[in-house]
C-alpha positions as semicolon CSV with decimal commas, in nm:
position;residue;x (nm);y (nm);z (nm)
1;M;0,142;-0,031;-1,330
2;L;0,181;-0,394;-1,428
3;P;0,456;-0,588;-1,245
4;V;0,784;-0,622;-1,430
5;T;1,082;-0,841;-1,346
6;H;1,427;-0,774;-1,483
7;A;1,742;-0,988;-1,467
8;I;2,015;-0,739;-1,555
9;R;2,386;-0,775;-1,631
10;D;2,452;-0,420;-1,748
11;V;2,483;-0,106;-1,532
12;D;2,323;0,115;-1,796
13;Q;2,019;-0,111;-1,816
14;A;1,989;-0,118;-1,437
15;H;2,015;0,259;-1,436
16;Q;1,733;0,288;-1,692
17;V;1,500;0,058;-1,496
18;L;1,553;0,245;-1,168
19;N;1,506;0,580;-1,341
20;H;1,182;0,461;-1,498
21;Y;1,017;0,317;-1,187
22;F;1,178;0,524;-0,914
23;Y;1,390;0,839;-0,958
24;T;1,641;1,019;-1,179
25;L;1,969;0,901;-1,031
26;D;2,337;0,831;-1,093
27;V;2,486;0,487;-1,034
28;D;2,858;0,419;-0,972
29;V;2,992;0,064;-0,944
30;L;3,233;0,053;-0,647
31;T;3,381;-0,295;-0,690
32;P;3,351;-0,412;-1,050
33;R;3,345;-0,787;-1,100
34;P;3,259;-1,007;-1,396
35;G;2,942;-1,212;-1,414
36;W;2,728;-1,006;-1,176
37;T;2,349;-1,001;-1,214
38;A;2,095;-0,755;-1,079
39;S;1,734;-0,857;-1,015
40;F;1,452;-0,599;-1,006
41;A;1,084;-0,694;-0,960
42;V;0,870;-0,379;-0,956
43;G;0,497;-0,302;-0,955
44;G;0,231;-0,074;-0,811
45;D;0,076;0,251;-0,929
46;D;0,132;0,628;-0,919
47;S;0,047;0,630;-0,548
48;V;0,265;0,343;-0,422
49;T;0,543;0,162;-0,608
50;V;0,695;-0,150;-0,454
51;G;1,014;-0,321;-0,567
52;D;1,211;-0,629;-0,468
53;L;1,562;-0,521;-0,567
54;R;1,911;-0,672;-0,562
55;F;2,200;-0,509;-0,748
56;G;2,446;-0,796;-0,727
57;V;2,752;-0,566;-0,711
58;D;2,855;-0,290;-0,468
59;V;2,725;0,047;-0,594
60;R;2,685;0,410;-0,489
61;I;2,366;0,592;-0,591
62;R;2,299;0,967;-0,593
63;A;1,935;1,063;-0,640
64;G;1,899;1,431;-0,545
65;E;1,565;1,531;-0,394
66;L;1,316;1,246;-0,429
67;G;0,987;1,436;-0,416
68;Y;0,839;1,120;-0,258
69;Y;0,850;0,940;0,074
70;H;1,053;0,622;0,043
71;V;1,160;0,320;0,248
72;N;1,448;0,083;0,170
73;M;1,415;-0,230;0,381
74;P;1,704;-0,479;0,353
75;L;1,604;-0,845;0,371
76;H;1,973;-0,928;0,411
77;G;2,297;-0,738;0,366
78;D;2,367;-0,371;0,447
79;M;2,302;-0,034;0,286
80;A;2,483;0,283;0,400
81;F;2,295;0,607;0,326
82;H;2,241;0,970;0,415
83;Q;1,997;1,244;0,319
84;G;2,065;1,616;0,324
85;N;2,322;1,712;0,588
86;A;2,251;1,416;0,815
87;A;2,534;1,184;0,916
88;P;2,559;0,852;0,727
89;Q;2,354;0,567;0,871
90;L;2,333;0,194;0,806
91;A;2,017;0,012;0,703
92;T;2,013;-0,357;0,792
93;A;1,766;-0,642;0,821
94;A;1,677;-0,496;1,163
95;C;1,641;-0,127;1,065
96;A;1,500;0,008;0,738
97;A;1,606;0,338;0,583
98;V;1,333;0,605;0,558
99;F;1,365;0,904;0,325
100;G;1,162;1,223;0,301
101;P;1,075;1,413;-0,017
102;T;1,336;1,688;0,035
103;G;1,713;1,684;0,078
104;N;1,971;1,529;-0,152
105;T;1,961;1,152;-0,117
106;V;2,272;0,936;-0,136
107;I;2,312;0,560;-0,103
108;D;2,678;0,567;-0,001
109;K;2,714;0,192;-0,046
110;W;2,457;-0,065;-0,150
111;D;2,628;-0,398;-0,086
112;G;2,614;-0,642;-0,373
113;D;2,456;-0,909;-0,153
114;C;2,196;-0,666;-0,010
115;R;1,844;-0,744;-0,127
116;I;1,587;-0,479;-0,038
117;I;1,215;-0,414;-0,046
118;A;1,177;-0,057;-0,176
119;V;0,850;0,128;-0,112
120;K;0,794;0,462;-0,289
121;I;0,491;0,665;-0,172
122;A;0,360;0,979;-0,340
123;R;0,399;1,281;-0,115
124;T;0,035;1,391;-0,151
125;D;-0,091;1,043;-0,065
126;L;0,104;1,015;0,260
127;E;0,026;1,369;0,372
128;N;-0,343;1,344;0,279
129;Q;-0,367;1,012;0,462
130;L;-0,224;1,169;0,777
131;A;-0,472;1,458;0,752
132;L;-0,755;1,205;0,726
133;M;-0,627;1,011;1,025
134;L;-0,603;1,330;1,233
135;D;-0,926;1,486;1,104
136;A;-0,718;1,802;1,068
137;P;-0,497;1,973;0,809
138;I;-0,122;1,924;0,834
139;R;0,182;2,114;0,715
140;G;0,420;1,895;0,520
141;P;0,663;1,753;0,466
142;I;0,625;1,497;0,743
143;D;0,950;1,453;0,933
144;L;0,963;1,072;0,938
145;T;1,254;0,943;1,143
146;P;1,528;0,813;0,910
147;M;1,542;0,466;1,069
148;L;1,251;0,224;1,115
149;D;1,296;-0,064;1,360
150;V;1,141;-0,369;1,192
151;T;1,222;-0,622;1,464
152;G;0,905;-0,573;1,669
153;G;0,581;-0,384;1,722
154;A;0,425;-0,174;1,448
155;G;0,752;-0,163;1,252
156;A;0,764;-0,542;1,226
157;A;0,398;-0,555;1,124
158;W;0,457;-0,295;0,853
159;A;0,762;-0,487;0,731
160;R;0,559;-0,809;0,701
161;L;0,296;-0,628;0,499
162;A;0,559;-0,471;0,271
163;R;0,719;-0,811;0,208
164;M;0,381;-0,966;0,131
165;V;0,284;-0,686;-0,109
166;A;0,623;-0,708;-0,282
167;A;0,594;-1,085;-0,326
168;D;0,237;-1,060;-0,454
169;T;0,326;-0,770;-0,686
170;S;0,606;-0,966;-0,850
171;E;0,361;-1,251;-0,919
172;A;0,081;-1,028;-1,057
173;G;-0,147;-1,147;-0,779
174;L;-0,415;-0,977;-0,569
175;T;-0,231;-0,642;-0,569
176;Q;-0,337;-0,605;-0,932
177;H;-0,705;-0,629;-0,841
178;P;-0,860;-0,278;-0,839
179;V;-1,032;-0,324;-0,501
180;I;-0,785;-0,535;-0,305
181;G;-0,474;-0,371;-0,449
182;A;-0,598;-0,024;-0,356
183;R;-0,671;-0,136;0,000
184;L;-0,331;-0,298;0,041
185;R;-0,152;0,012;-0,084
186;E;-0,364;0,235;0,142
187;T;-0,271;0,012;0,437
188;L;0,097;0,044;0,350
189;V;0,064;0,423;0,360
190;S;-0,133;0,444;0,686
191;G;0,082;0,172;0,841
192;L;0,402;0,366;0,776
193;L;0,252;0,667;0,955
194;T;0,165;0,445;1,251
195;A;0,500;0,264;1,260
196;S;0,733;0,564;1,208
197;G;0,830;0,844;1,440
198;H;0,727;1,199;1,342
199;R;0,599;1,519;1,504
200;Y;0,233;1,417;1,459
201;R;0,256;1,089;1,651
202;D;0,128;1,230;1,981
203;A;-0,166;1,392;1,803
204;M;-0,247;1,062;1,632
205;E;-0,249;0,876;1,963
206;R;-0,457;1,123;2,165
207;R;-0,698;1,231;1,892
208;R;-1,063;1,154;1,969
209;P;-1,246;1,233;1,645
210;A;-1,589;1,395;1,654
211;L;-1,875;1,194;1,511
212;A;-1,982;1,279;1,158
213;A;-2,329;1,420;1,100
214;P;-2,593;1,166;0,992
215;G;-2,616;1,343;0,656
216;A;-2,249;1,268;0,589
217;I;-2,307;0,899;0,656
218;R;-2,608;0,906;0,422
219;R;-2,385;1,045;0,147
220;V;-2,146;0,756;0,191
221;V;-2,426;0,498;0,186
222;E;-2,574;0,658;-0,127
223;A;-2,233;0,650;-0,298
224;M;-2,193;0,280;-0,217
225;R;-2,540;0,202;-0,349
226;A;-2,486;0,407;-0,664
227;Q;-2,154;0,235;-0,748
228;P;-2,134;-0,092;-0,553
229;G;-1,862;-0,233;-0,778
230;R;-1,635;0,069;-0,741
231;P;-1,306;-0,013;-0,562
232;F;-1,375;0,207;-0,260
233;T;-1,115;0,237;0,014
234;V;-1,184;0,368;0,364
235;A;-1,005;0,690;0,266
236;D;-1,233;0,726;-0,039
237;L;-1,541;0,695;0,181
238;A;-1,403;0,939;0,438
239;T;-1,348;1,193;0,161
240;I;-1,708;1,151;0,046
241;A;-1,826;1,209;0,404
242;G;-1,594;1,506;0,448
243;V;-1,442;1,366;0,766
244;G;-1,134;1,170;0,872
245;V;-1,101;0,795;0,861
246;R;-1,142;0,738;1,235
247;S;-1,441;0,971;1,250
248;L;-1,602;0,778;0,965
249;Q;-1,537;0,444;1,134
250;Q;-1,685;0,552;1,466
251;S;-1,980;0,732;1,306
252;F;-2,067;0,434;1,088
253;Q;-2,055;0,208;1,391
254;R;-2,292;0,437;1,579
255;Y;-2,544;0,513;1,304
256;V;-2,530;0,195;1,093
257;G;-2,416;-0,059;1,350
258;M;-2,108;-0,182;1,164
259;P;-1,785;-0,051;1,004
260;P;-1,820;0,101;0,656
261;M;-1,632;-0,176;0,476
262;T;-1,848;-0,438;0,648
263;Y;-2,157;-0,254;0,527
264;L;-2,014;-0,240;0,175
265;R;-1,944;-0,615;0,182
266;Q;-2,300;-0,687;0,297
267;L;-2,438;-0,460;0,026
268;R;-2,236;-0,643;-0,237
269;L;-2,345;-0,983;-0,106
270;G;-2,707;-0,876;-0,137
271;L;-2,657;-0,760;-0,495
272;V;-2,479;-1,083;-0,587
273;H;-2,766;-1,279;-0,433
274;E;-3,028;-1,094;-0,638
275;E;-2,829;-1,125;-0,958
276;L;-2,780;-1,500;-0,907
277;R;-3,154;-1,544;-0,844
278;Q;-3,236;-1,369;-1,171
279;A;-2,938;-1,487;-1,375
280;R;-2,963;-1,569;-1,741
281;P;-2,838;-1,905;-1,874
282;G;-2,460;-1,915;-1,901
283;T;-2,400;-1,688;-1,602
284;T;-2,141;-1,817;-1,356
285;V;-2,101;-1,747;-0,986
286;A;-1,742;-1,634;-1,042
287;Q;-1,847;-1,374;-1,298
288;V;-2,104;-1,218;-1,070
289;A;-1,888;-1,233;-0,757
290;Y;-1,588;-1,076;-0,928
291;R;-1,802;-0,792;-1,065
292;Y;-1,872;-0,688;-0,707
293;G;-1,517;-0,720;-0,578
294;F;-1,510;-1,078;-0,444
295;T;-1,185;-1,231;-0,566
296;H;-1,130;-1,514;-0,317
297;P;-1,384;-1,786;-0,410
298;S;-1,378;-1,985;-0,086
299;R;-1,408;-1,676;0,136
300;F;-1,689;-1,540;-0,078
301;A;-1,872;-1,872;-0,066
302;A;-1,834;-1,890;0,312
303;A;-1,965;-1,535;0,360
304;Y;-2,255;-1,605;0,124
305;R;-2,349;-1,928;0,300
306;E;-2,328;-1,760;0,641
307;R;-2,575;-1,493;0,528
308;Y;-2,816;-1,696;0,312
309;G;-2,778;-2,050;0,444
310;V;-2,706;-2,192;0,098
311;S;-2,414;-2,184;-0,140
312;P;-2,409;-1,928;-0,424
313;S;-2,421;-2,213;-0,678
314;D;-2,740;-2,339;-0,511
315;T;-2,898;-1,997;-0,558
316;L;-2,789;-1,990;-0,921
317;R;-2,957;-2,328;-0,987
318;T;-3,292;-2,238;-0,830
């Protein structure tokens, strides 16, 4: 999904944008006033949608069952909400609102001056990610606690990441890159599981995953070598191995001597090096580097020089 930014002065238009990118919902203006403007910057994909949203006027929103996991994180201002039969609660800059996929969802009052980062996560993605992290099947839905403290610890770290992804999404930056964007969205999903309370937290903290068989690690290595430019995530590689993420990480460290993403980066550096050595006239370093997932020129050049002792442009000229 390409990022889209809307400056809106009409409730019907705002309603259409939210329906398109988020959910089927009803919007009621609580305190009409002339000259108000809503601002919606939205991007992401079918797995994770991120929005930087401000309505500009007090509204009530009824959304029914979401079918997704969702977080509304105010940057300033307040948002009163409830889901299902739970008592109303207040999301603030200190505590984000967390919604599950079931239960009627109501924003009782979204203050006009309340700007939020909204993160919508596909149910299958969050639940599959938890199963990978536990190396065990789970029974959903996951009972995420309805409030997420974003003032410290894992909650604050997740909030910083969500703000960064939202800002980058609205500017069509690195989140649009197939490799980096997928990793950032995967980190948002796994980070929410780590930051939130739910019935699987104790299992996550005490789980000591068994090492994968050497054959499973070989499958992952063969997949990387067969498609080095593919935008693999750690979860993708764990699926190929048939194990959980932590099991893959520990097994790779034992059998290969480094984490899987480090191995993939080294593999890609080697392929870039060979292609630069044999490049045809007109080939540029940027073209070759980007083909293998290197999108930050200075970091790529530093990693290349550390490994080969020369700059990539030097290799291209030889």
